[in-house]
N, CA, C and O of each residue as an XYZ file, in Angstrom:
1032
protein
N      90.328    105.652    110.990
C      90.185    104.744    112.121
C      91.529    104.119    112.460
O      92.135    103.446    111.626
N      91.988    104.338    113.670
C      93.282    103.797    114.059
C      93.261    102.284    114.158
O      94.317    101.650    114.165
N      92.073    101.693    114.235
C      92.000    100.235    114.344
C      92.557     99.555    113.102
O      92.842     98.358    113.123
N      92.715    100.317    112.010
C      93.259     99.734    110.790
C      94.767     99.660    110.796
O      95.363     99.214    109.815
N      95.408    100.090    111.881
C      96.861    100.058    111.953
C      97.323     98.787    112.657
O      96.834     98.444    113.733
N      98.272     98.097    112.034
C      98.810     96.876    112.635
C     100.305     96.804    112.314
O     100.692     96.277    111.271
N     101.147     97.334    113.212
C     102.586     97.378    112.952
C     103.241     96.010    112.894
O     104.396     95.900    112.482
N     102.529     94.966    113.298
C     103.120     93.627    113.270
C     103.017     92.996    111.883
O     103.662     91.982    111.612
N     102.215     93.588    111.009
C     102.037     93.019    109.673
C     102.951     93.713    108.676
O     103.344     94.864    108.867
N     103.281     92.998    107.611
C     104.174     93.538    106.587
C     103.520     94.720    105.893
O     102.337     94.674    105.553
N     104.293     95.778    105.683
C     103.791     96.950    104.980
C     104.217     96.879    103.518
O     105.368     96.574    103.206
N     103.270     97.165    102.630
C     103.541     97.131    101.194
C     103.766     98.560    100.736
O     102.822     99.347    100.673
N     105.009     98.902    100.416
C     105.359    100.270    100.088
C     105.985    100.360     98.699
O     106.463     99.370     98.145
N     105.967    101.576     98.153
C     106.554    101.802     96.834
C     105.556    102.496     95.934
O     104.618    103.137     96.408
N     105.759    102.368     94.642
C     104.788    102.911     93.706
C     105.092    104.316     93.229
O     106.161    104.857     93.512
N     104.153    104.908     92.505
C     104.376    106.222     91.892
C     104.447    107.350     92.912
O     103.927    107.247     94.023
N     105.100    108.418     92.505
C     105.119    109.630     93.324
C     103.771    110.323     93.211
O     103.120    110.270     92.167
N     103.360    110.968     94.286
C     102.144    111.783     94.289
C     102.580    113.235     94.396
O     103.198    113.640     95.380
N     102.252    114.013     93.373
C     102.660    115.419     93.335
C     101.444    116.299     93.550
O     100.533    116.326     92.723
N     101.431    117.018     94.661
C     100.352    117.959     94.947
C     100.837    119.357     94.570
O     101.759    119.891     95.187
N     100.216    119.937     93.563
C     100.635    121.246     93.067
C      99.873    122.344     93.792
O      98.649    122.435     93.692
N     100.591    123.160     94.510
C     100.054    124.285     95.266
C      98.852    123.893     96.145
O      97.793    124.516     96.066
N      99.019    122.871     96.970
C      97.924    122.509     97.876
C      97.710    123.623     98.884
O      98.645    124.346     99.228
N      96.475    123.763     99.359
C      96.135    124.898    100.214
C      96.136    124.536    101.699
O      96.999    125.010    102.437
N      95.228    123.740    102.140
C      95.086    123.456    103.561
C      96.006    122.318    104.012
O      96.137    121.300    103.332
N      96.630    122.510    105.160
C      97.466    121.448    105.723
C      96.665    120.197    106.005
O      97.158    119.082    105.833
N      95.411    120.383    106.445
C      94.556    119.224    106.714
C      94.369    118.360    105.476
O      94.328    117.133    105.559
N      94.255    119.019    104.323
C      94.077    118.258    103.086
C      95.339    117.484    102.715
O      95.264    116.359    102.222
N      96.486    118.090    102.952
C      97.743    117.395    102.686
C      97.858    116.171    103.584
O      98.264    115.098    103.138
N      97.497    116.338    104.852
C      97.541    115.211    105.783
C      96.596    114.102    105.382
O      96.937    112.922    105.464
N      95.397    114.484    104.945
C      94.425    113.478    104.501
C      94.940    112.746    103.270
O      94.705    111.547    103.118
N      95.636    113.450    102.398
C      96.237    112.815    101.217
C      97.325    111.828    101.640
O      97.421    110.729    101.093
N      98.139    112.223    102.612
C      99.194    111.329    103.101
C      98.596    110.063    103.683
O      99.116    108.968    103.468
N      97.511    110.211    104.414
C      96.832    109.042    104.974
C      96.313    108.131    103.866
O      96.466    106.911    103.929
N      95.695    108.741    102.843
C      95.185    107.971    101.708
C      96.323    107.262    100.981
O      96.176    106.118    100.549
N      97.446    107.942    100.851
C      98.604    107.345    100.184
C      99.084    106.097    100.904
O      99.297    105.054    100.285
N      99.254    106.209    102.228
C      99.780    105.077    102.969
C      98.787    103.920    102.990
O      99.187    102.756    103.032
N      97.485    104.238    102.961
C      96.484    103.179    102.812
C      96.805    102.297    101.619
O      96.575    101.088    101.646
N      97.337    102.912    100.577
C      97.586    102.213     99.310
C      99.067    101.912     99.093
O      99.464    101.522     97.995
N      99.889    102.090    100.131
C     101.302    101.742    100.043
C     102.166    102.762     99.339
O     103.300    102.452     98.974
N     101.664    103.979     99.135
C     102.430    105.025     98.453
C     103.105    105.919     99.493
O     102.481    106.300    100.484
N     104.362    106.248     99.273
C     105.104    107.027    100.275
C     105.828    108.254     99.715
O     106.303    109.091    100.482
N     105.917    108.370     98.397
C     106.672    109.464     97.782
C     105.749    110.664     97.552
O     105.109    110.769     96.506
N     105.686    111.567     98.536
C     104.843    112.757     98.455
C     105.697    113.966     98.095
O     106.708    114.244     98.739
N     105.271    114.679     97.052
C     105.988    115.877     96.609
C     105.024    117.053     96.603
O     103.937    116.959     96.034
N     105.406    118.145     97.222
C     104.557    119.321     97.354
C     105.157    120.490     96.594
O     106.315    120.851     96.804
N     104.366    121.078     95.712
C     104.806    122.252     94.961
C     104.177    123.493     95.579
O     102.970    123.707     95.462
N     104.989    124.303     96.232
C     104.576    125.567     96.847
C     103.291    125.442     97.664
O     102.290    126.073     97.325
N     103.296    124.654     98.716
C     102.103    124.583     99.573
C     101.780    125.971    100.136
O     102.666    126.664    100.636
N     100.534    126.361    100.053
C     100.147    127.733    100.393
C     100.511    128.139    101.816
O     100.965    129.258    102.051
N     100.308    127.217    102.771
C     100.529    127.558    104.180
C     101.903    127.144    104.689
O     102.122    127.065    105.898
N     102.825    126.880    103.775
C     104.182    126.546    104.166
C     104.343    125.109    104.624
O     103.384    124.342    104.715
N     105.601    124.774    104.911
C     105.928    123.413    105.349
C     107.152    123.444    106.246
O     108.081    124.206    105.980
N     107.183    122.630    107.312
C     106.187    121.653    107.754
C     104.925    122.311    108.292
O     104.919    123.491    108.642
N     103.858    121.522    108.350
C     102.566    122.041    108.762
C     101.965    121.099    109.810
O     101.626    119.959    109.493
N     101.834    121.563    111.051
C     101.325    120.685    112.120
C      99.916    120.154    111.850
O      99.570    119.063    112.304
N      99.106    120.913    111.120
C      97.756    120.450    110.797
C      97.811    119.251    109.841
O      96.957    118.365    109.889
N      98.811    119.240    108.991
C      98.978    118.104    108.072
C      99.355    116.857    108.854
O      98.838    115.769    108.597
N     100.250    117.022    109.800
C     100.685    115.877    110.606
C      99.520    115.292    111.393
O      99.387    114.073    111.501
N      98.678    116.161    111.943
C      97.536    115.686    112.724
C      96.533    114.948    111.837
O      95.998    113.908    112.223
N      96.285    115.494    110.651
C      95.296    114.888    109.753
C      95.802    113.599    109.125
O      95.009    112.796    108.634
N      97.119    113.393    109.137
C      97.682    112.189    108.535
C      97.365    110.936    109.336
O      97.475    109.825    108.818
N      96.977    111.103    110.583
C      96.529    109.971    111.434
C      97.518    108.817    111.474
O      97.127    107.654    111.372
N      98.794    109.135    111.623
C      99.788    108.075    111.744
C     100.583    107.793    110.495
O     101.492    106.963    110.522
N     100.268    108.459    109.396
C     101.026    108.252    108.153
C     102.295    109.094    108.189
O     102.573    109.867    107.272
N     103.057    108.928    109.264
C     104.244    109.766    109.489
C     105.315    109.537    108.432
O     106.030    110.468    108.060
N     105.432    108.301    107.944
C     106.473    108.013    106.962
C     106.270    108.838    105.701
O     107.236    109.162    105.011
N     105.024    109.181    105.394
C     104.730    110.000    104.220
C     104.996    111.469    104.519
O     105.668    112.155    103.749
N     104.465    111.947    105.639
C     104.615    113.358    106.010
C     106.067    113.716    106.256
O     106.547    114.736    105.762
N     106.768    112.891    107.011
C     108.150    113.206    107.396
C     109.095    113.230    106.204
O     110.116    113.917    106.234
N     108.763    112.486    105.154
C     109.648    112.409    103.995
C     109.144    113.191    102.788
O     109.679    113.065    101.687
N     108.109    114.000    103.006
C     107.590    114.820    101.911
C     108.659    115.803    101.448
O     109.394    116.370    102.257
N     108.732    115.993    100.145
C     109.714    116.921     99.565
C     109.015    118.152     98.999
O     107.925    118.059     98.433
N     109.656    119.303     99.160
C     109.081    120.578     98.735
C     109.801    121.089     97.489
O     111.027    121.031     97.396
N     109.009    121.593     96.525
C     109.564    122.124     95.284
C     108.944    123.486     94.993
O     107.809    123.767     95.378
N     109.708    124.312     94.312
C     109.216    125.641     93.944
C     108.376    125.605     92.685
O     107.465    126.417     92.522
N     108.672    124.673     91.792
C     107.945    124.620     90.530
C     107.522    123.185     90.223
O     108.105    122.227     90.730
N     106.506    123.059     89.392
C     106.067    121.735     88.958
C     107.161    121.053     88.161
O     107.362    119.844     88.279
N     107.870    121.826     87.348
C     108.948    121.260     86.531
C     109.995    120.582     87.406
O     110.488    119.508     87.061
N     110.339    121.200     88.537
C     111.325    120.600     89.443
C     110.776    119.338     90.101
O     111.509    118.372     90.312
N     109.483    119.353     90.422
C     108.883    118.216     91.124
C     108.836    116.960     90.274
O     108.869    115.850     90.805
N     108.759    117.124     88.958
C     108.635    115.956     88.074
C     109.898    115.681     87.274
O     109.908    114.795     86.420
N     110.966    116.430     87.541
C     112.162    116.371     86.705
C     112.760    114.979     86.579
O     113.263    114.626     85.512
N     112.720    114.179     87.643
C     113.367    112.863     87.612
C     112.433    111.748     87.149
O     112.835    110.587     87.076
N     111.184    112.103     86.835
C     110.201    111.093     86.450
C     110.241    110.825     84.951
O     110.514    111.718     84.150
N     109.969    109.592     84.597
C     109.961    109.216     83.181
C     108.564    109.145     82.595
O     108.401    109.131     81.375
N     107.561    109.102     83.451
C     106.175    109.114     82.994
C     105.349    109.845     84.033
O     105.444    109.561     85.227
N     104.537    110.787     83.577
C     103.714    111.587     84.478
C     102.260    111.527     84.025
O     101.941    111.734     82.855
N     101.394    111.239     84.987
C      99.949    111.261     84.773
C      99.398    112.449     85.552
O      99.905    112.782     86.623
N      98.361    113.087     85.016
C      97.773    114.242     85.689
C      96.264    114.062     85.772
O      95.627    113.643     84.805
N      95.698    114.377     86.922
C      94.261    114.216     87.114
C      93.525    115.503     86.754
O      93.997    116.603     87.042
N      92.375    115.351     86.128
C      91.542    116.500     85.779
C      90.114    116.035     85.595
O      89.869    114.908     85.166
N      89.167    116.908     85.920
C      87.758    116.572     85.698
C      87.256    117.155     84.388
O      86.128    116.888     83.974
N      88.100    117.957     83.734
C      87.688    118.577     82.481
C      88.546    118.048     81.343
O      89.700    117.673     81.549
N      87.982    118.018     80.145
C      88.727    117.519     78.983
C      89.684    118.559     78.418
O      90.597    118.216     77.667
N      89.485    119.826     78.769
C      90.388    120.912     78.367
C      90.380    121.123     76.850
O      89.888    120.293     76.086
N      90.939    122.252     76.449
C      91.079    122.554     75.017
C      92.473    122.152     74.560
O      93.182    122.938     73.933
N      92.849    120.950     74.873
C      94.172    120.453     74.520
C      94.028    119.068     73.913
O      93.140    118.302     74.287
N      94.899    118.759     72.984
C      94.925    117.413     72.421
C      95.759    116.563     73.354
O      96.987    116.646     73.364
N      95.080    115.746     74.136
C      95.747    114.941     75.142
C      95.122    113.556     75.176
O      93.985    113.361     74.747
N      95.871    112.615     75.685
C      95.372    111.254     75.868
C      94.726    111.146     77.237
O      95.345    111.476     78.248
N      93.478    110.683     77.273
C      92.748    110.531     78.525
C      92.538    109.055     78.819
O      92.246    108.273     77.914
N      92.688    108.670     80.095
C      92.400    107.305     80.526
C      91.666    107.354     81.851
O      91.671    108.378     82.534
N      91.036    106.250     82.214
C      90.403    106.139     83.528
C      91.479    105.780     84.562
O      92.572    105.355     84.188
N      91.182    105.947     85.852
C      92.151    105.560     86.877
C      92.562    104.092     86.782
O      93.715    103.759     87.053
N      91.646    103.221     86.405
C      91.974    101.796     86.315
C      92.985    101.527     85.208
O      93.933    100.763     85.390
N      92.777    102.158     84.071
C      93.729    101.990     82.967
C      95.073    102.602     83.351
O      96.126    102.015     83.104
N      95.024    103.786     83.957
C      96.270    104.445     84.368
C      97.047    103.568     85.345
O      98.268    103.452     85.241
N      96.344    102.950     86.293
C      97.011    102.101     87.286
C      97.700    100.922     86.615
O      98.828    100.579     86.969
N      97.030    100.300     85.651
C      97.640     99.178     84.933
C      98.888     99.599     84.188
O      99.896     98.892     84.200
N      98.822    100.751     83.540
C      99.983    101.248     82.806
C     101.127    101.593     83.761
O     102.287    101.288     83.485
N     100.794    102.222     84.870
C     101.834    102.583     85.832
C     102.492    101.345     86.414
O     103.698    101.340     86.658
N     101.714    100.300     86.638
C     102.281     99.037     87.128
C     103.302     98.489     86.139
O     104.377     98.039     86.536
N     102.970     98.528     84.866
C     103.882     98.015     83.844
C     105.163     98.845     83.806
O     106.264     98.297     83.737
N     105.014    100.154     83.851
C     106.185    101.036     83.819
C     107.046    100.844     85.073
O     108.273    100.770     84.995
N     106.384    100.767     86.218
C     107.087    100.608     87.493
C     107.857     99.286     87.512
O     108.996     99.225     87.976
N     107.219     98.231     87.003
C     107.875     96.926     86.954
C     109.084     96.938     86.022
O     110.027     96.166     86.195
N     109.038     97.822     85.037
C     110.154     97.933     84.094
C     111.255     98.851     84.606
O     112.240     99.088     83.907
N     111.096     99.373     85.833
C     112.121    100.204     86.434
C     111.968    101.691     86.181
O     112.858    102.470     86.523
N     110.857    102.097     85.590
C     110.653    103.515     85.324
C     110.122    104.236     86.565
O     109.433    103.649     87.399
N     110.460    105.516     86.664
C     109.939    106.348     87.756
C     108.687    107.053     87.248
O     108.706    107.736     86.224
N     107.600    106.869     87.992
C     106.285    107.345     87.562
C     105.694    108.265     88.631
O     105.974    108.116     89.820
N     104.881    109.206     88.191
C     104.221    110.090     89.144
C     102.827    110.473     88.687
O     102.495    110.386     87.505
N     102.008    110.903     89.658
C     100.651    111.380     89.368
C     100.499    112.765     89.983
O     100.783    112.960     91.165
N     100.049    113.729     89.177
C      99.891    115.103     89.646
C      98.439    115.398     89.999
O      97.507    114.942     89.337
N      98.279    116.180     91.069
C      96.966    116.641     91.490
C      97.042    118.155     91.679
O      98.042    118.672     92.177
N      95.999    118.856     91.287
C      96.024    120.310     91.365
C      95.484    120.861     92.662
O      95.072    120.099     93.537
N      95.479    122.195     92.801
C      94.951    122.842     94.002
C      93.475    122.501     94.220
O      92.757    122.161     93.280
N      93.043    122.598     95.464
C      91.677    122.215     95.816
C      90.625    122.978     95.022
O      89.635    122.388     94.590
N      90.820    124.266     94.825
C      89.778    125.081     94.203
C      89.762    124.981     92.679
O      88.693    124.943     92.071
N      90.919    124.940     92.073
C      90.976    125.105     90.613
C      91.430    123.876     89.845
O      91.156    123.753     88.651
N      92.118    122.971     90.516
C      92.718    121.867     89.779
C      93.957    122.342     89.042
O      94.387    123.483     89.209
N      94.519    121.481     88.244
C      95.739    121.816     87.518
C      95.447    122.791     86.378
O      94.422    122.693     85.704
N      96.360    123.722     86.180
C      96.239    124.640     85.046
C      96.898    124.001     83.836
O      97.644    123.030     83.958
N      96.613    124.559     82.664
C      97.119    123.961     81.429
C      98.638    123.878     81.381
O      99.188    122.925     80.829
N      99.324    124.869     81.955
C     100.790    124.831     81.940
C     101.314    123.633     82.727
O     102.324    123.036     82.352
N     100.639    123.283     83.804
C     101.036    122.090     84.564
C     100.788    120.826     83.753
O     101.585    119.888     83.787
N      99.679    120.811     83.026
C      99.317    119.615     82.269
C     100.303    119.307     81.150
O     100.362    118.172     80.676
N     101.075    120.298     80.722
C     102.049    120.032     79.660
C     103.168    119.112     80.127
O     103.908    118.569     79.306
N     103.298    118.932     81.450
C     104.329    118.020     81.962
C     103.843    116.567     81.986
O     104.614    115.651     82.275
N     102.571    116.370     81.684
C     102.011    115.015     81.731
C     101.828    114.459     80.324
O     101.424    115.168     79.402
N     102.134    113.181     80.183
C     101.905    112.517     78.912
C     100.471    112.004     78.802
O      99.955    111.810     77.701
N      99.831    111.786     79.958
C      98.492    111.209     79.989
C      97.664    111.893     81.067
O      98.150    112.147     82.169
N      96.404    112.189     80.738
C      95.493    112.776     81.709
C      94.542    111.691     82.219
O      94.111    110.816     81.469
N      94.233    111.772     83.495
C      93.361    110.790     84.127
C      92.064    111.489     84.514
O      92.078    112.490     85.230
N      90.959    110.961     84.042
C      89.659    111.514     84.399
C      88.783    110.402     84.951
O      88.805    109.276     84.454
N      88.016    110.723     85.976
C      87.226    109.725     86.691
C      85.787    109.741     86.177
O      85.134    110.783     86.235
N      85.279    108.618     85.678
C      83.892    108.584     85.215
C      82.916    108.564     86.393
O      82.699    107.526     87.018
N      82.341    109.713     86.679
C      81.392    109.857     87.788
C      80.123    110.533     87.286
O      79.987    110.810     86.094
N      79.207    110.793     88.192
C      77.975    111.493     87.859
C      78.311    112.781     87.109
O      78.923    113.680     87.686
N      77.925    112.891     85.836
C      78.313    114.078     85.060
C      77.785    115.379     85.638
O      78.337    116.447     85.372
N      76.715    115.298     86.430
C      76.158    116.504     87.032
C      76.832    116.859     88.347
O      76.628    117.951     88.878
N      77.651    115.923     88.883
C      78.325    116.190     90.155
C      79.544    115.278     90.247
O      79.505    114.241     90.908
N      80.614    115.669     89.584
C      81.801    114.817     89.514
C      82.967    115.349     90.334
O      84.081    114.833     90.236
N      82.721    116.377     91.141
C      83.798    116.990     91.923
C      84.232    116.087     93.080
O      83.404    115.551     93.816
N      85.540    115.933     93.218
C      86.118    115.178     94.331
C      86.999    116.107     95.147
O      87.607    117.028     94.601
N      87.073    115.869     96.463
C      88.068    116.634     97.200
C      89.446    116.001     96.967
O      89.555    114.910     96.408
N      90.471    116.693     97.397
C      91.827    116.292     97.056
C      92.165    114.904     97.579
O      92.710    114.081     96.843
N      91.853    114.640     98.825
C      92.167    113.333     99.408
C      91.378    112.216     98.737
O      91.892    111.111     98.563
N      90.124    112.499     98.358
C      89.332    111.498     97.643
C      90.001    111.130     96.324
O      90.083    109.955     95.967
N      90.471    112.126     95.616
C      91.115    111.881     94.329
C      92.382    111.054     94.500
O      92.635    110.124     93.734
N      93.174    111.397     95.507
C      94.404    110.642     95.764
C      94.073    109.203     96.150
O      94.717    108.269     95.672
N      93.080    109.023     97.006
C      92.705    107.674     97.423
C      92.194    106.850     96.246
O      92.499    105.662     96.137
N      91.423    107.475     95.373
C      90.872    106.743     94.238
C      91.991    106.239     93.320
O      91.990    105.077     92.913
N      92.932    107.110     93.002
C      94.053    106.694     92.157
C      94.905    105.664     92.884
O      95.312    104.660     92.299
N      95.175    105.918     94.172
C      95.979    104.983     94.948
C      95.331    103.619     95.067
O      96.007    102.593     94.996
N      94.032    103.608     95.247
C      93.312    102.333     95.366
C      93.436    101.523     94.084
O      93.698    100.321     94.128
N      93.250    102.174     92.950
C      93.368    101.460     91.672
C      94.797    100.939     91.491
O      95.005     99.838     90.982
N      95.772    101.740     91.911
C      97.160    101.276     91.845
C      97.346    100.022     92.687
O      97.922     99.036     92.226
N      96.858    100.065     93.918
C      97.033     98.934     94.824
C      96.311     97.697     94.290
O      96.854     96.593     94.320
N      95.094     97.888     93.807
C      94.321     96.764     93.293
C      94.973     96.133     92.071
O      94.881     94.922     91.871
N      95.626     96.941     91.262
C      96.256     96.424     90.050
C      97.379     95.438     90.357
O      97.733     94.612     89.516
N      97.937     95.528     91.563
C      99.017     94.609     91.928
C      98.660     93.668     93.050
O      99.477     92.843     93.458
N      97.422     93.786     93.564
C      97.012     92.963     94.701
C      96.579     91.582     94.238
O      95.957     91.432     93.186
N      96.914     90.577     95.036
C      96.543     89.205     94.691
C      95.488     88.639     95.650
O      95.216     87.439     95.642
N      94.899     89.509     96.470
C      93.839     89.045     97.351
C      92.631     88.658     96.511
O      92.195     89.456     95.682
N      92.075     87.468     96.691
C      90.908     87.082     95.900
C      89.728     87.993     96.192
O      89.601     88.506     97.304
N      88.859     88.201     95.200
C      87.700     89.059     95.385
C      86.751     88.506     96.436
O      86.000     89.256     97.059
N      86.785     87.189     96.632
C      85.893     86.568     97.588
C      86.613     85.397     98.229
O      87.206     84.574     97.531
N      86.567     85.314     99.548
C      87.220     84.200    100.205
C      86.516     83.912    101.526
O      85.800     84.759    102.060
N      86.727     82.714    102.040
C      86.089     82.275    103.278
C      87.084     82.381    104.423
O      88.138     81.747    104.411
N      86.730     83.194    105.410
C      87.569     83.292    106.611
C      87.068     82.266    107.618
O      85.938     82.373    108.093
N      87.881     81.283    107.948
C      87.431     80.165    108.770
C      87.861     80.262    110.227
O      87.500     79.399    111.028
N      88.617     81.283    110.590
C      89.021     81.431    111.985
C      89.889     80.272    112.438
O      90.912     79.978    111.820
N      89.476     79.600    113.540
C      90.274     78.529    114.122
C      90.010     77.176    113.466
O      90.663     76.188    113.801
N      89.068     77.126    112.543
C      88.773     75.855    111.884
C      89.269     75.919    110.439
O      90.145     76.722    110.116
N      88.712     75.076    109.576
C      89.114     75.043    108.168
C      87.901     74.666    107.332
O      86.919     74.160    107.874
N      87.945     74.898    106.034
C      86.832     74.450    105.193
C      86.686     72.930    105.262
O      87.675     72.198    105.273
N      85.457     72.479    105.306
C      85.211     71.034    105.357
C      85.624     70.390    104.034
O      85.451     70.977    102.966
N      86.167     69.186    104.118
C      86.505     68.455    102.902
C      85.233     67.907    102.265
O      84.180     67.837    102.899
N      85.354     67.524    101.010
C      84.205     66.951    100.330
C      83.756     65.671    101.019
O      82.557     65.416    101.136
N      84.710     64.862    101.477
C      84.367     63.611    102.156
C      83.586     63.884    103.434
O      82.637     63.166    103.747
N      83.982     64.923    104.177
C      83.276     65.266    105.408
C      81.854     65.744    105.114
O      80.917     65.420    105.843
N      81.711     66.502    104.062
C      80.382     67.002    103.719
C      79.481     65.863    103.257
O      78.327     65.775    103.676
N      80.005     64.986    102.392
C      79.205     63.868    101.894
C      78.801     62.948    103.035
O      77.677     62.446    103.062
N      79.711     62.725    103.976
C      79.386     61.880    105.133
C      78.198     62.448    105.904
O      77.309     61.709    106.326
N      78.196     63.759    106.079
C      77.072     64.398    106.768
C      75.790     64.283    105.948
O      74.728     63.964    106.483
N      75.897     64.547    104.636
C      74.707     64.463    103.787
C      74.074     63.069    103.880
O      72.860     62.933    104.027
N      74.918     62.047    103.792
C      74.394     60.677    103.803
C      73.755     60.341    105.144
O      72.742     59.645    105.200
N      74.353     60.840    106.228
C      73.757     60.603    107.540
C      72.413     61.301    107.658
O      71.445     60.713    108.141
N      72.347     62.549    107.221
C      71.101     63.301    107.283
C      70.016     62.623    106.445
O      68.870     62.486    106.873
N      70.407     62.204    105.239
C      69.425     61.579    104.347
C      68.932     60.248    104.909
O      67.762     59.902    104.745
N      69.815     59.499    105.570
C      69.401     58.233    106.179
C      68.381     58.474    107.288
O      67.401     57.740    107.412
N      68.623     59.513    108.096
C      67.685     59.843    109.161
C      66.345     60.282    108.573
O      65.285     59.902    109.072
N      66.401     61.086    107.508
C      65.166     61.549    106.876
C      64.399     60.385    106.252
O      63.168     60.379    106.224
N      65.141     59.414    105.759
C      64.478     58.211    105.234
C      63.701     57.502    106.344
O      62.552     57.104    106.151
N      64.344     57.345    107.517
C      63.715     56.616    108.622
C      62.498     57.345    109.178
O      61.551     56.722    109.657
N      62.536     58.667    109.109
C      61.421     59.439    109.675
C      60.301     59.670    108.668
O      59.282     60.279    108.996
N      60.490     59.183    107.438
C      59.439     59.319    106.431
C      59.379     60.680    105.781
O      58.347     61.055    105.225
N      60.474     61.432    105.840
C      60.489     62.759    105.211
C      60.271     62.660    103.709
O      59.515     63.438    103.127
N      60.942     61.692    103.087
C      60.802     61.524    101.643
C      59.540     60.705    101.376
O      59.576     59.474    101.386
N      58.447     61.382    101.141
C      57.157     60.703    100.983
C      56.994     60.067     99.616
O      56.136     59.206     99.424
N      57.824     60.493     98.658
C      57.719     59.940     97.307
C      59.102     59.506     96.837
O      60.023     60.319     96.756
N      59.238     58.233     96.532
C      60.518     57.722     96.052
C      60.897     58.378     94.733
O      62.075     58.545     94.416
N      59.886     58.741     93.985
C      60.124     59.370     92.689
C      60.741     60.760     92.857
O      61.595     61.166     92.070
N      60.300     61.486     93.893
C      60.793     62.852     94.120
C      62.049     62.887     94.993
O      62.695     63.927     95.117
N      62.388     61.751     95.594
C      63.508     61.738     96.526
C      64.810     62.290     95.927
O      65.456     63.109     96.581
N      65.236     61.882     94.705
C      66.506     62.403     94.166
C      66.540     63.924     94.059
O      67.553     64.543     94.384
N      65.449     64.529     93.609
C      65.450     65.986     93.469
C      65.451     66.667     94.836
O      66.060     67.724     95.001
N      64.769     66.063     95.824
C      64.753     66.629     97.166
C      66.130     66.524     97.807
O      66.557     67.440     98.509
N      66.830     65.417     97.572
C      68.192     65.249     98.083
C      69.110     66.299     97.471
O      69.926     66.901     98.169
N      68.974     66.516     96.164
C      69.815     67.533     95.503
C      69.541     68.920     96.073
O      70.464     69.708     96.280
N      68.258     69.215     96.328
C      67.905     70.520     96.899
C      68.563     70.718     98.267
O      69.107     71.784     98.554
N      68.508     69.682     99.103
C      69.132     69.765    100.425
C      70.638     69.932    100.322
O      71.221     70.793    100.979
N      71.262     69.108     99.497
C      72.721     69.197     99.370
C      73.154     70.551     98.816
O      74.127     71.136     99.291
N      72.435     71.047     97.815
C      72.791     72.345     97.239
C      72.671     73.460     98.270
O      73.489     74.378     98.305
N      71.633     73.368     99.115
C      71.444     74.390    100.154
C      72.624     74.396    101.121
O      73.133     75.459    101.475
N      73.059     73.215    101.546
C      74.205     73.133    102.463
C      75.505     73.532    101.756
O      76.367     74.169    102.362
N      75.648     73.167    100.495
C      76.887     73.493     99.772
C      77.050     74.994     99.593
O      78.171     75.501     99.597
N      75.939     75.709     99.436
C      76.042     77.164     99.289
C      76.586     77.816    100.550
O      77.062     78.950    100.506
N      76.521     77.114    101.668
C      77.033     77.640    102.933
C      78.555     77.576    103.009
O      79.158     78.246    103.848
N      79.187     76.775    102.141
C      80.640     76.578    102.216
C      81.042     76.224    103.646
O      81.823     76.934    104.278
N      80.505     75.135    104.135
C      80.657     74.755    105.547
C      82.113     74.513    105.934
O      82.920     74.018    105.147
N      82.411     74.881    107.171
C      83.707     74.548    107.754
C      83.609     73.180    108.425
O      82.524     72.626    108.605
N      84.779     72.657    108.788
C      84.807     71.366    109.494
C      84.044     71.449    110.806
O      83.354     70.503    111.184
N      84.163     72.582    111.510
C      83.448     72.785    112.770
C      81.941     72.796    112.545
O      81.191     72.221    113.334
N      81.500     73.440    111.485
C      80.076     73.499    111.194
C      79.515     72.122    110.854
O      78.402     71.787    111.259
N      80.278     71.326    110.113
C      79.827     69.970    109.799
C      79.637     69.168    111.086
O      78.640     68.464    111.245
N      80.597     69.278    112.001
C      80.477     68.556    113.270
C      79.264     69.059    114.064
O      78.573     68.275    114.716
N      79.015     70.356    114.003
C      77.851     70.908    114.703
C      76.558     70.349    114.128
O      75.648     69.990    114.876
N      76.473     70.273    112.814
C      75.262     69.736    112.191
C      75.081     68.249    112.496
O      73.958     67.767    112.649
N      76.204     67.531    112.581
C      76.107     66.138    113.022
C      75.466     66.085    114.414
O      74.609     65.241    114.679
N      75.885     66.985    115.289
C      75.335     67.041    116.632
C      73.853     67.383    116.625
O      73.085     66.842    117.420
N      73.453     68.269    115.742
C      72.040     68.641    115.621
C      71.209     67.423    115.222
O      70.159     67.151    115.805
N      71.708     66.686    114.203
C      70.991     65.491    113.740
C      70.885     64.469    114.878
O      69.820     63.890    115.096
N      71.986     64.248    115.602
C      71.976     63.285    116.708
C      70.988     63.697    117.784
O      70.274     62.851    118.322
N      70.934     64.983    118.106
C      70.019     65.470    119.142
C      68.570     65.287    118.710
O      67.720     64.910    119.517
N      68.292     65.551    117.452
C      66.928     65.378    116.956
C      66.503     63.916    117.000
O      65.367     63.601    117.354
N      67.435     63.015    116.633
C      67.127     61.583    116.664
C      66.859     61.136    118.100
O      65.885     60.428    118.356
N      67.723     61.546    119.043
C      67.543     61.173    120.446
C      66.240     61.739    121.006
O      65.524     61.061    121.743
N      65.946     62.977    120.652
C      64.717     63.595    121.120
C      63.495     62.872    120.596
O      62.501     62.722    121.306
N      63.569     62.428    119.366
C      62.456     61.691    118.780
C      62.253     60.355    119.468
O      61.119     59.924    119.681
N      63.372     59.687    119.822
C      63.296     58.392    120.510
C      62.667     58.558    121.900
O      61.826     57.758    122.310
N      63.091     59.613    122.622
C      62.541     59.831    123.971
C      61.037     60.095    123.896
O      60.267     59.631    124.737
N      60.645     60.838    122.887
C      59.238     61.147    122.733
C      58.442     59.887    122.437
O      57.326     59.711    122.926
N      59.048     58.989    121.607
C      58.374     57.732    121.286
C      58.254     56.831    122.482
O      57.250     56.135    122.632
N      59.280     56.824    123.362
C      59.257     55.974    124.551
C      58.226     56.436    125.564
O      57.611     55.625    126.257
N      58.040     57.768    125.644
C      57.076     58.282    126.612
C      55.642     58.105    126.112
O      54.696     58.483    126.803
């Protein structure tokens, strides 16, 4: 979706290299580039892409991730593609007949963050669409990454795999809170503003006889306040509720006069 592009906002770039070993379709390479830029990754390395390079289908599928496509580097061998890296992770869905260290994408992302922060050059390898990485390629990796998915159907397409690893990388360094209130043109109401509204509402309810039992009044007040507090009201919303209370009071007075 192009609506996710905003050139006026700061772009977060950097991170590990993404090495695609013998990728087949240009469309898949483009989709990988798009996934990479979603996660701030720009170092794309291609080992013997089947349909050659540059590939117009890759550019089209990248959907604007030109910085990744235009700067992609081509290598004849996996050894050349990873030669300058100090730590290499490789993705696989199989445990293989090799003694290797396996981690989840989340663990791998945390480790890569630590290495990257220490100035090390890190990369993640992905194999061809049909077969994945062969054992000879895996010998260049110190750690294998496997994704815990439905054991009966754990196959991912190439771009999905790149996005999953990239997402974990981005999340490992992101400081966006898991949950936050977007207030638009207003702001969260202060505690004083909320209490002022609560007291006004409770005073009106007292006058109208809502609290039929003095004994139950404290628990009913707590129930009302808790309900409003769960809303995380903004200053605008508090003012609106004040208006609602005022309108109800005025309406009640007019009805009494008639």
